[in-house]
MARLOLUM-222734 format. One record per residue (C-alpha): x negated, y, z negated. Coordinates in steps of 0.05 Angstrom, whole numbers, plus 5000, padded with zeros to 4 digits. Layout:
BEGIN
XYZ;...
***
This chain:
BEGIN
122525364666;128925654636;128525144579;121225344565;123126084562;128925924516;124325524469;119226104470;124526614450;126926164393;119826074368;118726824369;125226994336;130526614296;126625974280;120326304251;122926254178;124225514188;117225404215;114325774156;118425344108;115924714142;108624934142;106724694072;109724004086;106123954153;099524174121;100223644066;101923114118;095723284158;091223334097;093322694061;095822254118;092022414182;085222664161;083822044116;084921604177;077821774198;075621324140;078420714177;071620654210;069220354144;073019714162;067619584214;061519814175;057019574119;057920164074;051720484044;052621033993;046221394012;047721384087;055021574079;061021364120;058521544189;051221374176;052520664152;051020104203;056619734240;057719004222;063418844270;069018434239;065018164180;069318544130;075518184155;072517514140;073717664067;081117524078;080716924124;074216554110;076516224045;081015644028;085916123994;087516484059;093516044075;096216074004;095916833997;098916944066;104416444053;106216733986;106117454011;110517334072;115516854040;116517273978;117617894020;122617544066;126617314005;126118003972;128518364035;134517944053;136817743983;136318453956;140018724017;145818234008;146318363933;145919123943;151519103995;156018683950;154419133891;156019773931;162619473954;164419313882;162620003857;166520343913;172719953894;172820213823;178520703813;175521043752;170221553772;167121563703;166520803701;163420803770;158221323750;156720943686;155320303726;151120683776;146820953720;146020253689;144119943756;139220503773;135420513707;130819913721;128520243786;125220803747;121420333700;114120213715;111719503724;107819563659;114419683622;117719103660;111918653640;113018833567;120418673573;118818013607;113817843553;119017983499;123017403528;117416933550;111917003497;110116333467;110416533394;115217123390;119217063455;126817053452;127316453498;123216003452;127116243391;133716083426;131215393447;129015243376;135915433351;138714883396;133814373367;127814393413;121314213379;114914593395;113815233433;113515293508;108115723541;112216003599;106116343629;103415653644;109815383675;108915443751;115915193769;119815763736;116016343766;118116363840;125616443822;123816883762;119717363806;125517393855;130317553799;125718093768;124718423836;132218433849;133718683779;128919273788;130419463860;137519283879;140719863841;137120383884;139320043948;146419973923;146920713908;144120873978;149520434010;154720733964;153021433990;154521194060;161020864038;163321514005;162721864072;167421384108;174021714125;179921484082;184221464145;181120794163;183120484097;190020784098;191320514167;188719824146;193219824084;199219984128;197419384171;197218954109;189618854105;186818594039;180918904004;176418364031;178818494102;177719244093;170619104070;169118634128;172319034184;171419754160;166119844106;160619364129;160819594203;159720304178;153720064138;150419714197;145920314215;143120424145;142219664137;138519624203;134020204186;132519924117;130919244147;126319544200;122519964149;122019374100;118718954154;113019444154;111019194085;111818454097;104318344090;103918754027;105018433959;107618853901;101418873858;105119063794;110018493801;105017943818;099218173773;102118553714;108518173701;105017493706;099317743661;094417503714;095216793690;090416343728;095115753723;100316133764;095716313822;098715793870;105416163867;103316873848;096917003887;098517483944;094017893990;093818503944;092118123881;087017703918;083518323944;083518643875;080418033841;075217963896;073218703891;072618673816;066618223825;063918543888;065519283899;065719353975;069319944007;068819624075;072719004053;078019444020;078919854083;079119234127;084518924084;088719564084;087819644160;089918924172;096119004130;098019654164;097019394235;100918764222;106419164187;106719634247;107419044295;113018754253;116619434253;116419434329;118818724333;124518844283;126619474319;126419094385;130918544358;135819044328;136119424394;138018784429;143418614379;146119314366;142719874407;146120424366;142820184301;135620174327;130820704302;127620844370;
***
């Protein structure tokens, strides 16, 4: 009862300005995140424009068959999950190594210059990245073919028809674009570590590698765990810009570039169906939520202090 009275007094007095400041953010959250959730009912309806969302008849789980009733279901699921697993863990490892390297630079100006260079690709749209990739891989004017011809290769290679190069190339492009942001995030945590730890380690004769292993990385475990848990929420979502725009939607590459999002887009280009779109989005969100819970559960077992909840 005393706690309730204390909370009431705070609400009436000193915290009112804070609640007013938070009001626009809360209103936007409700307006754009919670109210649209009523439209999820479309996933179980055969949408009719004249009857509207709530007047359209129910059709059960027929909309979900769009994802699973074809021979491509296994391929798109495999590609989506495997690519995301590689993206999550490889980018995390590279970002940690990169942040450790940047934190070891003694020159502040040099460190800031490298941070800027690594961050720049993150702010490029996938359309721009596709243009950069095309500058290297185009059959007639691409740099790669010109270089190969300089070394005596005859003929031009159409790299957008070469299936074997694209899985590692997509992994490389994704890392090139996204690792810089993660590295700067980890670097911000490293900058907050007390220098006393490193001074004590140096007095004990610890090398830079030992300092990184026993001091820096343990301090990063919480942000790494949170990043990993959040990333698992998108494990069933393929980056549309990467798999569609960068590959120029080449049909030859579908076995290694067709993911759930591109498959849905191509299917809906021929048959506009809001129910199928909603069903696909709901499926991805539910599976992502389950994976977040599982990842958080695993993290809580390994390191309870690093779990989100």
